[in-house]
N, C-alpha and C positions, 0 to 999 in steps of 0.2 A: 503493500500499501506505501510506502517510503518513495517508491523508486515509481511511482505514476503519479503524483504527483509532486515530486521532481523535473517531470522529463513535463505534466505542464504549464509548474510556474518558468523553469527554464522556455516553452516552447512561446507564453504570450513576453517571454520577456524580447525574445526574437521577433517576433508579430509586432508588439509597440515602438520596439526599436526602427522595425522599415518604416512607417504611416510615420514616429515623428522625420524620421530624416529626408519623405518623401516634403511635406509639407517643406521644408525647410529649404527643397532648393529653388520651387518654386517664389522665396519669396528674389531668391537671389535678379538683378537688373544684371549679369555681367554680363552677357549672353548677347542681349538686344544694346547694351550702349557696345559693344563691341561690332556687333553688328551692322553699326552702323559709323563706327568710328577707320571702318570697311571698305562702307560708301566714299567716306568725305574724302575718305588717301584716292579714290580707284582708280582719275586720272591727272597723272604723273608725267612731266617729260622729263622722269629720267632714265640714263641710255646707259643700259647694261646688260651687253658685249656678253657674260659672261658670269656664275652667280649670287650673289644674291648681298641687300641690303637690310642691317638688320636691323635694331631700337628699344629699347625697352619703352616704352615713356610711361611718365609719372602723372595723375590730375584729381584737382576734388571740380569739388559743384559748391559756385559760388549760391544767394540766397534768389539766383535770378535763374537757379536751375539751368544754366554756362556754367561749362567745360574753361575749366580753369588748367592749362600747363605748368605744374610744376617741375619739373626736369625731364630732358630727352637725355636719356645714354647713348651714344653711338658713337661709332669712328668719325660717321663719314657727316662734316658742316653742315653738308646743302639739306642731304638729310632729315637733320634736325631744323630747322629752318624752315623748311617745308612744315615739316608736321604742323611745328609751334603756328607755321601763319594757318594752314587751317583745319586746326583742334580749335586755339584758344578763341574765347570767347567763343565760339558757339553752342543755340539750344541743342538736343536731344529726349528726343520723347521717348523717358524712362518713369518707371514708375517709383515707388521706396527707394529710392539715394537719397545720403543723408551730406546737408549742407558740411561740410568740414574731412567728410569724411575719406583717405588717398588709397583711388584704385592703381591698378595697373597693367599694362593693358602690349605685348607682345608687335609688334609692327614689323615684313616682312617685306617685301621688294624684291620681286622679283622678272627678269628676263620674259 
């Protein structure tokens, strides 16, 4: 009888853990934001013959819901200026964003 109750308790914990994890993923706006950022950076004039350009972009939101770029970590100065110019103070359509919370998105530009 003890083993059956122990198995039931373990099953309930696993089940409740899965339900809670599913609810947390629904509240994350990061996928929607990264998709919108991708669209903002799509039309670029970088002449890349081989390889790729990489950057890590840290940003936050101001009280008007606009992106405020905090830093762009890259080796290419042109890419840094391009990302800042395209993203800084642009509005995105996202709910559940927190003013002042720092977000990070990876940017990769290929040929």
